[in-house]
A tleap script that builds the chain and sets N, CA, C and O, in Angstrom:
source leaprc.protein.ff14SB
mol = sequence {
  NMET LYS PHE ILE ILE THR ILE PHE GLN ASP
  GLU ASP GLY MET PHE ILE ALA GLU CYS PRO
  SER ILE PRO GLY CYS VAL SER GLN GLY GLN
  THR GLU GLU GLU ALA GLU GLN ASN ILE LYS
  GLU ALA ILE GLN GLU CYS LEU GLN VAL ARG
  ALA GLU LYS GLY MET PRO LEU THR VAL ARG
  THR ARG GLU VAL GLU VAL PRO CVAL
}
set mol.1.N position { 0.840 -1.184 0.000 }
set mol.1.CA position { 0.000 0.000 0.000 }
set mol.1.C position { 0.884 1.245 0.000 }
set mol.1.O position { 2.001 1.229 0.516 }
set mol.2.N position { 0.372 2.305 -0.578 }
set mol.2.CA position { 1.076 3.579 -0.582 }
set mol.2.C position { 0.312 4.575 0.288 }
set mol.2.O position { -0.918 4.606 0.285 }
set mol.3.N position { 1.057 5.380 1.027 }
set mol.3.CA position { 0.457 6.368 1.908 }
set mol.3.C position { 1.152 7.715 1.735 }
set mol.3.O position { 2.351 7.784 1.466 }
set mol.4.N position { 0.385 8.765 1.892 }
set mol.4.CA position { 0.945 10.114 1.930 }
set mol.4.C position { 1.363 10.367 3.371 }
set mol.4.O position { 0.634 10.035 4.306 }
set mol.5.N position { 2.537 10.955 3.543 }
set mol.5.CA position { 2.997 11.323 4.883 }
set mol.5.C position { 3.368 12.803 4.878 }
set mol.5.O position { 3.627 13.388 3.826 }
set mol.6.N position { 3.388 13.386 6.048 }
set mol.6.CA position { 3.893 14.746 6.215 }
set mol.6.C position { 5.097 14.676 7.138 }
set mol.6.O position { 5.143 13.862 8.060 }
set mol.7.N position { 6.066 15.533 6.881 }
set mol.7.CA position { 7.252 15.614 7.737 }
set mol.7.C position { 7.524 17.088 8.003 }
set mol.7.O position { 7.561 17.898 7.076 }
set mol.8.N position { 7.713 17.429 9.271 }
set mol.8.CA position { 8.081 18.794 9.634 }
set mol.8.C position { 9.072 18.749 10.781 }
set mol.8.O position { 9.160 17.757 11.505 }
set mol.9.N position { 9.811 19.823 10.937 }
set mol.9.CA position { 10.797 19.907 12.007 }
set mol.9.C position { 10.199 20.688 13.166 }
set mol.9.O position { 9.671 21.784 12.974 }
set mol.10.N position { 10.280 20.126 14.374 }
set mol.10.CA position { 9.715 20.799 15.541 }
set mol.10.C position { 10.719 21.787 16.139 }
set mol.10.O position { 11.834 21.944 15.641 }
set mol.11.N position { 10.299 22.439 17.206 }
set mol.11.CA position { 11.127 23.472 17.826 }
set mol.11.C position { 12.411 22.927 18.453 }
set mol.11.O position { 13.342 23.691 18.708 }
set mol.12.N position { 12.471 21.628 18.703 }
set mol.12.CA position { 13.668 21.003 19.259 }
set mol.12.C position { 14.590 20.437 18.181 }
set mol.12.O position { 15.637 19.868 18.493 }
set mol.13.N position { 14.204 20.592 16.915 }
set mol.13.CA position { 15.031 20.110 15.820 }
set mol.13.C position { 14.721 18.701 15.358 }
set mol.13.O position { 15.321 18.225 14.393 }
set mol.14.N position { 13.796 18.021 16.025 }
set mol.14.CA position { 13.407 16.670 15.608 }
set mol.14.C position { 12.470 16.760 14.403 }
set mol.14.O position { 11.712 17.721 14.265 }
set mol.15.N position { 12.530 15.755 13.541 }
set mol.15.CA position { 11.633 15.680 12.395 }
set mol.15.C position { 10.454 14.783 12.770 }
set mol.15.O position { 10.638 13.630 13.161 }
set mol.16.N position { 9.252 15.323 12.647 }
set mol.16.CA position { 8.023 14.612 13.004 }
set mol.16.C position { 7.351 14.159 11.718 }
set mol.16.O position { 7.140 14.958 10.805 }
set mol.17.N position { 7.017 12.886 11.649 }
set mol.17.CA position { 6.338 12.320 10.477 }
set mol.17.C position { 4.960 11.832 10.897 }
set mol.17.O position { 4.803 11.201 11.942 }
set mol.18.N position { 3.969 12.130 10.073 }
set mol.18.CA position { 2.600 11.714 10.344 }
set mol.18.C position { 1.989 11.113 9.077 }
set mol.18.O position { 2.362 11.460 7.957 }
set mol.19.N position { 1.048 10.212 9.290 }
set mol.19.CA position { 0.293 9.631 8.186 }
set mol.19.C position { -1.163 10.063 8.362 }
set mol.19.O position { -1.881 9.468 9.166 }
set mol.20.N position { -1.618 11.090 7.627 }
set mol.20.CA position { -2.963 11.633 7.836 }
set mol.20.C position { -4.100 10.634 7.650 }
set mol.20.O position { -5.163 10.806 8.245 }
set mol.21.N position { -3.903 9.601 6.844 }
set mol.21.CA position { -5.004 8.662 6.603 }
set mol.21.C position { -5.133 7.602 7.696 }
set mol.21.O position { -6.053 6.786 7.661 }
set mol.22.N position { -4.202 7.611 8.681 }
set mol.22.CA position { -4.297 6.695 9.820 }
set mol.22.C position { -4.230 7.539 11.089 }
set mol.22.O position { -3.141 7.932 11.507 }
set mol.23.N position { -5.378 7.825 11.709 }
set mol.23.CA position { -5.389 8.680 12.890 }
set mol.23.C position { -4.418 8.191 13.976 }
set mol.23.O position { -4.398 7.011 14.325 }
set mol.24.N position { -3.622 9.119 14.496 }
set mol.24.CA position { -2.704 8.802 15.577 }
set mol.24.C position { -1.400 8.168 15.137 }
set mol.24.O position { -0.568 7.835 15.981 }
set mol.25.N position { -1.198 7.993 13.849 }
set mol.25.CA position { 0.021 7.349 13.352 }
set mol.25.C position { 1.099 8.412 13.155 }
set mol.25.O position { 1.122 9.121 12.149 }
set mol.26.N position { 1.994 8.505 14.149 }
set mol.26.CA position { 3.021 9.541 14.189 }
set mol.26.C position { 4.334 8.905 14.606 }
set mol.26.O position { 4.353 7.961 15.396 }
set mol.27.N position { 5.433 9.424 14.072 }
set mol.27.CA position { 6.757 8.977 14.492 }
set mol.27.C position { 7.704 10.156 14.365 }
set mol.27.O position { 7.284 11.260 14.015 }
set mol.28.N position { 8.975 9.928 14.648 }
set mol.28.CA position { 9.950 11.009 14.581 }
set mol.28.C position { 11.326 10.463 14.270 }
set mol.28.O position { 11.536 9.250 14.256 }
set mol.29.N position { 12.258 11.361 14.022 }
set mol.29.CA position { 13.638 10.978 13.777 }
set mol.29.C position { 14.531 12.203 13.860 }
set mol.29.O position { 14.054 13.337 13.826 }
set mol.30.N position { 15.817 11.968 13.967 }
set mol.30.CA position { 16.767 13.076 14.031 }
set mol.30.C position { 17.024 13.683 12.661 }
set mol.30.O position { 17.493 14.817 12.567 }
set mol.31.N position { 16.721 12.937 11.586 }
set mol.31.CA position { 16.828 13.432 10.216 }
set mol.31.C position { 15.511 13.128 9.501 }
set mol.31.O position { 14.700 12.335 9.979 }
set mol.32.N position { 15.313 13.768 8.354 }
set mol.32.CA position { 14.114 13.471 7.573 }
set mol.32.C position { 14.088 12.013 7.150 }
set mol.32.O position { 13.039 11.368 7.173 }
set mol.33.N position { 15.242 11.499 6.767 }
set mol.33.CA position { 15.328 10.102 6.327 }
set mol.33.C position { 14.968 9.145 7.464 }
set mol.33.O position { 14.258 8.163 7.250 }
set mol.34.N position { 15.455 9.429 8.662 }
set mol.34.CA position { 15.145 8.574 9.810 }
set mol.34.C position { 13.659 8.658 10.145 }
set mol.34.O position { 13.032 7.645 10.451 }
set mol.35.N position { 13.100 9.858 10.089 }
set mol.35.CA position { 11.669 10.013 10.358 }
set mol.35.C position { 10.836 9.252 9.337 }
set mol.35.O position { 9.824 8.645 9.686 }
set mol.36.N position { 11.260 9.284 8.069 }
set mol.36.CA position { 10.534 8.560 7.025 }
set mol.36.C position { 10.592 7.054 7.258 }
set mol.36.O position { 9.580 6.367 7.122 }
set mol.37.N position { 11.756 6.541 7.603 }
set mol.37.CA position { 11.874 5.113 7.884 }
set mol.37.C position { 11.026 4.729 9.102 }
set mol.37.O position { 10.358 3.695 9.102 }
set mol.38.N position { 11.061 5.566 10.128 }
set mol.38.CA position { 10.305 5.275 11.342 }
set mol.38.C position { 8.802 5.307 11.104 }
set mol.38.O position { 8.074 4.499 11.680 }
set mol.39.N position { 8.314 6.237 10.254 }
set mol.39.CA position { 6.875 6.278 10.004 }
set mol.39.C position { 6.433 5.065 9.203 }
set mol.39.O position { 5.299 4.610 9.355 }
set mol.40.N position { 7.304 4.529 8.350 }
set mol.40.CA position { 6.958 3.298 7.630 }
set mol.40.C position { 6.691 2.163 8.615 }
set mol.40.O position { 5.725 1.415 8.464 }
set mol.41.N position { 7.550 2.041 9.618 }
set mol.41.CA position { 7.365 1.007 10.646 }
set mol.41.C position { 6.106 1.285 11.457 }
set mol.41.O position { 5.356 0.363 11.779 }
set mol.42.N position { 5.873 2.554 11.789 }
set mol.42.CA position { 4.683 2.920 12.560 }
set mol.42.C position { 3.413 2.606 11.770 }
set mol.42.O position { 2.429 2.138 12.341 }
set mol.43.N position { 3.429 2.862 10.461 }
set mol.43.CA position { 2.265 2.557 9.625 }
set mol.43.C position { 1.962 1.069 9.669 }
set mol.43.O position { 0.805 0.676 9.820 }
set mol.44.N position { 2.984 0.240 9.541 }
set mol.44.CA position { 2.773 -1.217 9.595 }
set mol.44.C position { 2.147 -1.619 10.936 }
set mol.44.O position { 1.208 -2.414 10.973 }
set mol.45.N position { 2.666 -1.073 12.022 }
set mol.45.CA position { 2.136 -1.410 13.347 }
set mol.45.C position { 0.712 -0.899 13.526 }
set mol.45.O position { -0.140 -1.610 14.059 }
set mol.46.N position { 0.450 0.328 13.083 }
set mol.46.CA position { -0.898 0.880 13.202 }
set mol.46.C position { -1.910 0.057 12.410 }
set mol.46.O position { -3.010 -0.215 12.890 }
set mol.47.N position { -1.532 -0.336 11.196 }
set mol.47.CA position { -2.439 -1.155 10.379 }
set mol.47.C position { -2.723 -2.489 11.046 }
set mol.47.O position { -3.855 -2.971 11.013 }
set mol.48.N position { -1.706 -3.090 11.651 }
set mol.48.CA position { -1.888 -4.367 12.327 }
set mol.48.C position { -2.850 -4.226 13.505 }
set mol.48.O position { -3.745 -5.053 13.678 }
set mol.49.N position { -2.669 -3.190 14.309 }
set mol.49.CA position { -3.542 -2.979 15.471 }
set mol.49.C position { -4.966 -2.701 15.015 }
set mol.49.O position { -5.914 -3.251 15.576 }
set mol.50.N position { -5.127 -1.852 14.003 }
set mol.50.CA position { -6.473 -1.544 13.527 }
set mol.50.C position { -7.160 -2.791 12.974 }
set mol.50.O position { -8.359 -2.977 13.183 }
set mol.51.N position { -6.417 -3.647 12.273 }
set mol.51.CA position { -6.985 -4.891 11.747 }
set mol.51.C position { -7.408 -5.822 12.888 }
set mol.51.O position { -8.485 -6.416 12.845 }
set mol.52.N position { -6.554 -5.944 13.902 }
set mol.52.CA position { -6.871 -6.810 15.044 }
set mol.52.C position { -8.118 -6.342 15.780 }
set mol.52.O position { -8.866 -7.160 16.315 }
set mol.53.N position { -8.348 -5.031 15.812 }
set mol.53.CA position { -9.508 -4.475 16.517 }
set mol.53.C position { -10.738 -4.369 15.624 }
set mol.53.O position { -11.795 -3.921 16.068 }
set mol.54.N position { -10.599 -4.781 14.367 }
set mol.54.CA position { -11.727 -4.726 13.441 }
set mol.54.C position { -12.069 -3.316 12.981 }
set mol.54.O position { -13.183 -3.052 12.528 }
set mol.55.N position { -11.114 -2.425 13.100 }
set mol.55.CA position { -11.330 -1.042 12.688 }
set mol.55.C position { -10.989 -0.894 11.206 }
set mol.55.O position { -10.211 -1.683 10.670 }
set mol.56.N position { -11.564 0.107 10.543 }
set mol.56.CA position { -11.138 0.367 9.159 }
set mol.56.C position { -9.645 0.689 9.163 }
set mol.56.O position { -9.155 1.353 10.077 }
set mol.57.N position { -8.934 0.231 8.164 }
set mol.57.CA position { -7.493 0.448 8.140 }
set mol.57.C position { -7.136 1.917 7.984 }
set mol.57.O position { -6.158 2.380 8.570 }
set mol.58.N position { -7.909 2.652 7.209 }
set mol.58.CA position { -7.622 4.060 6.980 }
set mol.58.C position { -8.907 4.870 7.066 }
set mol.58.O position { -10.006 4.318 7.086 }
set mol.59.N position { -8.752 6.175 7.115 }
set mol.59.CA position { -9.888 7.084 7.020 }
set mol.59.C position { -9.727 7.876 5.735 }
set mol.59.O position { -8.635 7.935 5.170 }
set mol.60.N position { -10.791 8.475 5.282 }
set mol.60.CA position { -10.741 9.246 4.043 }
set mol.60.C position { -10.082 10.600 4.299 }
set mol.60.O position { -10.335 11.254 5.310 }
set mol.61.N position { -9.256 10.989 3.382 }
set mol.61.CA position { -8.671 12.325 3.430 }
set mol.61.C position { -9.117 13.068 2.186 }
set mol.61.O position { -9.354 12.466 1.139 }
set mol.62.N position { -9.228 14.368 2.310 }
set mol.62.CA position { -9.652 15.195 1.189 }
set mol.62.C position { -8.775 16.431 1.126 }
set mol.62.O position { -8.160 16.843 2.110 }
set mol.63.N position { -8.742 16.994 -0.043 }
set mol.63.CA position { -8.067 18.260 -0.233 }
set mol.63.C position { -9.126 19.323 -0.403 }
set mol.63.O position { -10.032 19.171 -1.222 }
set mol.64.N position { -9.026 20.401 0.360 }
set mol.64.CA position { -9.962 21.497 0.248 }
set mol.64.C position { -9.183 22.777 -0.043 }
set mol.64.O position { -8.013 22.911 0.318 }
set mol.65.N position { -9.851 23.695 -0.692 }
set mol.65.CA position { -9.227 24.976 -0.989 }
set mol.65.C position { -9.763 26.014 -0.027 }
set mol.65.O position { -10.973 26.126 0.173 }
set mol.66.N position { -8.852 26.776 0.569 }
set mol.66.CA position { -9.229 27.809 1.525 }
set mol.66.C position { -8.565 29.117 1.079 }
set mol.66.O position { -7.344 29.165 0.929 }
set mol.67.N position { -9.344 30.163 0.868 }
set mol.67.CA position { -8.716 31.427 0.479 }
set mol.67.C position { -7.908 32.002 1.636 }
set mol.67.O position { -8.340 31.985 2.788 }
set mol.68.N position { -6.742 32.504 1.303 }
set mol.68.CA position { -5.872 33.101 2.326 }
set mol.68.C position { -5.489 34.495 1.897 }
set mol.68.O position { -4.758 35.182 2.610 }
savepdb mol mol.pdb
quit
């Protein structure tokens, strides 16, 4: 499966990675590459837990336009 992830750097310099289509699926790393690898592992674990609990594996995400 393919997932969209977001990566940003926090105020402490850590890179935070999130998977918006899996609520609560977050990881981190000292570099962007480490954060990306860690979120891949987190996604696998989150999917396994959601499957075991009979939950939908993902939620729907949408793109909306907001005037700024």
